[in-house]
KEMAR-221378 format. One record per residue (C-alpha): x, y negated, z negated; residue in three letters. Coordinates in nm, 2 decimals. Each point is the difference from the previous one (the first is absolute). Layout:
residues N
- X	Y	Z	ala
...
END
This chain:
residues 312
- 0.00	0.00	0.00	met
- 0.14	-0.34	0.11	thr
- -0.09	-0.27	-0.25	arg
- 0.02	-0.37	0.05	pro
- 0.26	-0.17	-0.23	ile
- -0.18	-0.21	-0.26	arg
- 0.12	-0.26	-0.23	phe
- -0.15	-0.09	-0.34	gly
- 0.10	-0.27	-0.23	val
- -0.04	-0.05	-0.38	thr
- -0.20	-0.30	-0.13	leu
- 0.12	-0.25	-0.26	pro
- -0.11	0.14	-0.34	gln
- 0.26	-0.04	-0.28	ile
- 0.05	-0.36	-0.12	lys
- -0.21	-0.13	0.29	arg
- -0.32	-0.19	0.01	thr
- -0.31	0.11	0.19	trp
- 0.06	-0.29	0.24	ala
- 0.34	0.14	0.09	glu
- -0.14	0.35	0.04	ala
- -0.29	-0.13	0.21	arg
- 0.22	-0.21	0.23	asp
- 0.24	0.28	0.05	ala
- -0.28	0.25	0.08	ala
- -0.14	-0.24	0.26	ile
- 0.34	-0.05	0.16	glu
- 0.08	0.38	0.01	phe
- -0.33	0.06	0.16	asp
- 0.07	-0.27	0.26	arg
- 0.35	0.13	0.07	leu
- -0.13	0.35	0.10	gly
- 0.11	0.21	-0.29	phe
- -0.21	0.32	-0.02	asp
- -0.06	0.01	-0.37	ser
- 0.05	-0.19	-0.33	ala
- 0.07	0.17	-0.33	trp
- 0.01	-0.06	-0.37	val
- 0.15	0.21	-0.28	cys
- -0.25	0.13	-0.26	asp
- 0.17	-0.09	-0.32	his
- -0.17	-0.16	-0.30	leu
- 0.34	-0.12	-0.13	tyr
- 0.27	-0.15	0.21	ser
- 0.29	0.25	0.03	val
- 0.24	0.00	-0.17	pro
- -0.10	-0.32	-0.19	met
- -0.35	0.04	-0.14	pro
- -0.02	-0.36	-0.11	gly
- 0.00	-0.14	0.36	leu
- -0.35	-0.07	0.15	pro
- -0.12	0.24	0.26	ile
- -0.33	-0.01	0.20	leu
- -0.22	0.31	-0.04	glu
- 0.02	0.21	0.32	ala
- -0.36	0.07	0.10	trp
- -0.12	-0.35	-0.10	ser
- 0.27	-0.15	0.22	glu
- -0.10	0.22	0.29	leu
- -0.36	-0.09	-0.03	ala
- 0.08	-0.36	0.03	ala
- 0.24	0.06	0.29	val
- -0.26	0.19	0.18	ala
- -0.22	-0.31	0.01	ala
- 0.26	-0.23	0.15	val
- 0.16	0.23	0.26	thr
- -0.16	0.15	0.31	gly
- 0.21	0.29	0.13	arg
- 0.28	0.12	-0.22	ile
- -0.04	0.33	-0.20	arg
- 0.01	-0.03	-0.38	leu
- 0.15	0.26	-0.24	gly
- 0.17	0.08	-0.33	thr
- 0.34	0.15	-0.04	leu
- -0.11	0.18	-0.21	val
- -0.30	0.03	-0.23	thr
- 0.05	0.25	-0.29	pro
- -0.27	0.20	-0.18	pro
- -0.13	-0.11	-0.34	phe
- 0.01	-0.38	0.07	phe
- -0.36	0.04	0.13	arg
- -0.28	0.24	0.03	asn
- 0.06	0.17	0.34	ala
- -0.36	-0.01	0.12	ala
- -0.03	-0.37	-0.10	val
- 0.32	-0.07	0.19	leu
- -0.15	0.17	0.30	ala
- -0.29	-0.23	-0.03	lys
- 0.23	-0.30	-0.02	gln
- 0.19	0.11	0.31	ala
- -0.32	0.04	0.19	ala
- -0.11	-0.35	-0.10	thr
- 0.33	-0.15	0.10	ile
- -0.02	0.17	0.33	asp
- -0.35	-0.15	0.05	thr
- 0.14	-0.34	-0.08	ile
- 0.29	0.05	0.24	ala
- -0.22	0.11	0.28	gly
- 0.06	0.37	0.01	gly
- 0.30	0.23	0.06	gly
- 0.26	-0.22	-0.18	arg
- 0.04	0.16	-0.34	val
- 0.28	0.26	-0.08	val
- -0.03	0.18	-0.33	met
- 0.36	0.05	-0.12	gly
- 0.03	0.26	-0.28	leu
- 0.29	0.11	-0.22	gly
- 0.07	0.13	-0.35	ser
- 0.12	-0.32	-0.16	gly
- 0.31	-0.01	-0.22	trp
- 0.02	-0.31	-0.22	phe
- -0.13	0.13	-0.33	ala
- 0.00	-0.34	-0.17	gly
- -0.28	-0.14	0.22	glu
- -0.23	0.31	-0.06	phe
- 0.06	-0.01	-0.37	glu
- -0.04	-0.38	-0.02	gly
- -0.33	0.01	0.17	phe
- -0.12	0.30	-0.19	gly
- 0.00	0.23	0.31	cys
- 0.09	0.37	-0.03	pro
- 0.35	0.09	0.11	phe
- 0.02	0.38	0.00	pro
- 0.28	0.21	0.16	ser
- 0.10	-0.04	0.36	val
- -0.17	0.33	0.07	arg
- -0.33	-0.12	-0.13	glu
- 0.03	-0.34	0.17	arg
- 0.06	0.17	0.33	leu
- -0.30	0.22	-0.06	arg
- -0.20	-0.31	-0.05	ala
- 0.13	-0.14	0.33	val
- -0.12	0.30	0.18	glu
- -0.34	0.00	-0.16	glu
- -0.03	-0.37	0.07	ser
- 0.08	0.05	0.37	ala
- -0.25	0.28	0.03	ile
- -0.28	-0.20	-0.17	val
- 0.06	-0.32	0.18	met
- -0.01	0.15	0.35	lys
- -0.33	0.17	-0.09	arg
- -0.15	-0.31	-0.14	leu
- 0.08	-0.20	0.32	trp
- -0.16	0.27	0.22	thr
- -0.27	0.19	-0.19	glu
- -0.35	-0.11	-0.12	pro
- 0.06	0.12	-0.36	ser
- 0.30	0.16	-0.17	val
- 0.03	0.23	-0.30	thr
- 0.35	0.10	-0.10	phe
- 0.13	0.15	-0.33	glu
- 0.37	-0.04	-0.03	gly
- 0.23	-0.02	-0.30	lys
- 0.06	-0.38	0.04	his
- -0.27	-0.11	0.25	val
- -0.37	0.09	-0.05	thr
- -0.30	-0.14	0.19	val
- -0.36	0.12	0.00	arg
- -0.24	-0.07	0.29	ala
- 0.21	-0.31	0.06	cys
- -0.11	-0.23	0.29	val
- 0.24	-0.25	0.15	cys
- -0.19	-0.26	0.22	glu
- 0.08	-0.18	0.21	pro
- 0.25	0.24	0.14	lys
- 0.30	-0.13	0.20	pro
- -0.06	0.00	0.37	ala
- 0.32	0.19	0.04	thr
- 0.12	0.20	-0.30	pro
- 0.32	-0.16	-0.14	pro
- 0.33	0.18	0.08	gln
- 0.16	0.16	-0.29	ile
- 0.37	-0.06	-0.06	leu
- 0.18	0.21	-0.26	ile
- 0.34	-0.13	-0.11	gly
- 0.28	0.15	-0.19	gly
- 0.30	0.22	0.02	gly
- -0.11	0.32	-0.17	gly
- 0.08	0.28	0.24	glu
- -0.19	0.28	-0.15	arg
- -0.33	-0.13	-0.13	val
- -0.05	-0.35	0.13	leu
- 0.09	0.09	0.35	met
- -0.23	0.29	-0.01	arg
- -0.28	-0.23	-0.10	ile
- 0.09	-0.24	0.28	ala
- 0.00	0.29	0.25	ala
- -0.35	0.10	-0.11	gln
- -0.17	-0.33	-0.05	his
- 0.19	-0.30	0.14	ala
- 0.00	-0.18	0.33	asp
- 0.34	-0.16	-0.08	val
- 0.29	0.10	-0.23	trp
- 0.22	-0.28	-0.12	asn
- 0.37	0.04	-0.08	asn
- 0.11	-0.22	-0.29	leu
- 0.26	-0.27	0.06	ala
- 0.24	0.17	-0.25	val
- -0.01	0.31	0.22	ser
- 0.06	-0.18	0.33	gln
- 0.34	0.17	0.05	gly
- -0.17	0.34	-0.04	glu
- -0.27	-0.06	0.27	leu
- 0.12	0.28	0.23	ala
- 0.00	0.25	-0.28	his
- -0.34	-0.12	-0.14	lys
- -0.16	0.02	0.35	val
- 0.12	0.36	0.04	glu
- -0.14	0.10	-0.34	val
- -0.33	-0.17	0.09	leu
- -0.02	0.20	0.32	arg
- 0.05	0.32	-0.20	arg
- -0.28	-0.09	-0.24	arg
- -0.23	-0.07	0.30	cys
- 0.08	0.34	0.15	glu
- -0.06	0.17	-0.33	glu
- -0.36	-0.14	-0.02	val
- -0.07	0.06	0.37	gly
- 0.03	-0.36	0.12	arg
- 0.17	-0.13	0.31	asp
- 0.27	-0.23	-0.14	pro
- -0.05	-0.24	0.29	ala
- -0.34	-0.09	-0.14	thr
- 0.15	-0.14	-0.32	leu
- 0.16	-0.34	0.05	glu
- 0.32	-0.09	-0.18	val
- 0.05	-0.35	-0.14	ser
- 0.30	-0.16	-0.16	gln
- -0.01	-0.26	-0.28	gln
- 0.30	-0.23	0.06	cys
- 0.16	-0.32	-0.08	leu
- 0.09	-0.20	0.31	val
- 0.27	-0.27	0.00	val
- 0.00	-0.18	0.34	ile
- 0.19	-0.31	0.10	ala
- 0.12	-0.17	0.31	ala
- 0.36	0.09	-0.07	thr
- 0.17	0.31	-0.14	glu
- 0.18	-0.20	-0.26	asp
- -0.33	-0.15	-0.13	ala
- -0.15	0.35	-0.01	ala
- 0.29	0.14	-0.19	arg
- -0.03	-0.28	-0.26	glu
- -0.37	0.08	-0.02	gly
- 0.07	0.37	-0.06	val
- 0.24	-0.08	-0.28	ala
- -0.26	-0.22	-0.17	lys
- -0.28	0.25	0.06	ala
- 0.19	0.29	-0.16	ala
- 0.04	-0.21	-0.32	lys
- -0.36	-0.12	0.00	ile
- -0.17	0.33	0.08	tyr
- 0.24	0.24	-0.17	gly
- -0.02	0.38	0.03	gly
- -0.35	0.04	0.15	his
- -0.04	-0.23	0.30	met
- 0.37	-0.10	0.01	gly
- 0.16	0.34	-0.02	ala
- 0.22	0.10	0.29	gly
- -0.12	-0.30	0.20	leu
- 0.32	-0.07	0.18	glu
- 0.06	0.36	0.09	ala
- -0.35	0.12	0.08	his
- -0.23	-0.30	0.00	gly
- -0.13	-0.23	0.27	ile
- 0.19	-0.33	0.02	trp
- 0.20	-0.22	0.23	gly
- -0.07	-0.22	0.30	thr
- -0.31	0.08	0.20	pro
- 0.20	0.22	0.23	ala
- 0.15	0.19	-0.29	gln
- -0.34	0.04	-0.16	val
- -0.15	0.14	0.32	val
- 0.29	0.26	0.00	asp
- -0.06	0.10	-0.36	arg
- -0.37	0.03	0.04	ile
- 0.07	0.22	0.31	gly
- 0.20	0.24	-0.22	arg
- -0.30	0.04	-0.23	his
- -0.23	0.05	0.30	val
- 0.22	0.28	0.13	arg
- -0.03	0.17	-0.34	leu
- -0.38	0.00	0.04	gly
- -0.11	-0.32	-0.17	cys
- -0.27	-0.20	0.18	ser
- -0.12	-0.24	-0.28	leu
- 0.22	-0.24	-0.19	phe
- -0.13	-0.17	-0.32	val
- 0.23	-0.30	-0.02	ile
- 0.10	-0.22	-0.29	glu
- 0.17	-0.30	0.16	phe
- 0.28	-0.15	-0.20	phe
- -0.05	-0.37	-0.06	gly
- -0.19	-0.25	-0.22	arg
- -0.25	-0.07	0.27	asp
- -0.03	0.33	0.19	thr
- -0.19	-0.17	0.28	arg
- 0.34	-0.12	0.14	glu
- 0.17	0.33	0.05	pro
- -0.33	0.15	0.11	ala
- -0.02	-0.25	0.28	arg
- 0.35	0.08	0.12	leu
- -0.08	0.38	-0.02	phe
- -0.33	-0.05	0.19	ala
- 0.16	-0.21	0.27	glu
- 0.32	0.20	0.06	gln
- -0.04	0.35	-0.14	val
- -0.36	0.11	0.04	met
- -0.01	-0.05	0.39	pro
- 0.27	0.27	0.03	ala
- -0.24	0.26	-0.14	phe
- -0.32	-0.11	0.18	arg
END
């Protein structure tokens, strides 16, 4: 299956105002990005004291001021919200957006402090992943069936009705690096699997494992899209880009900034095209980009003007 190469971009969310998020979303939509994303954290990571906009509230507002761009979370964990209520929220946002624009990103979550601080359960990884799977099953049914009854360990609904339904059921993205359980869940239930930024250097290996998980559950691996969360440092000159890489590594640390120079996407527009091409050859067709810069609209414009045309 030959997929078009798609580019998503993260929205301002941490230490940013709604006006900044709104203006960026409108500009990203205008520039032709395929999707816009928010992280689903209740605390800013790793500094809980920093202000952060709540993910699904922000997406609802963005849905009302944009006209084309898809909207998703990278990623929503279980136990922050009731899964059936979240399915209802997503259906409502899709209605506001005009249909076919919502992506339900799911993952296990990892930052114990925000679960505990907000009084949400934080069981073992095994149980969180079980809740992810139950959530995916129930959400897909609520978006397509008249009434749903489901008795799971973590998700239970009884004769539940979700109306209005989304005109097109939202895609489900499952993100994370777990090769045994999480990738099996993705192979069974997801439309997209997302590779974490910290695992960018392992993309070839992760894609091979994902293919095996698909084959184990009887799915054609070509039907499951691969996406890559990534920090992109783009500048007009290589020297400016290298300076940005050094700053980004200090600011983002071991998650988004890990291995950036060796494995990441950075440089002049031509170099960025080349580094994206390497990811594409490994099987990636969706990029969820965090642009480096105080006002991310500036690097996004350079990317849209000089990088995106190479993949259209």
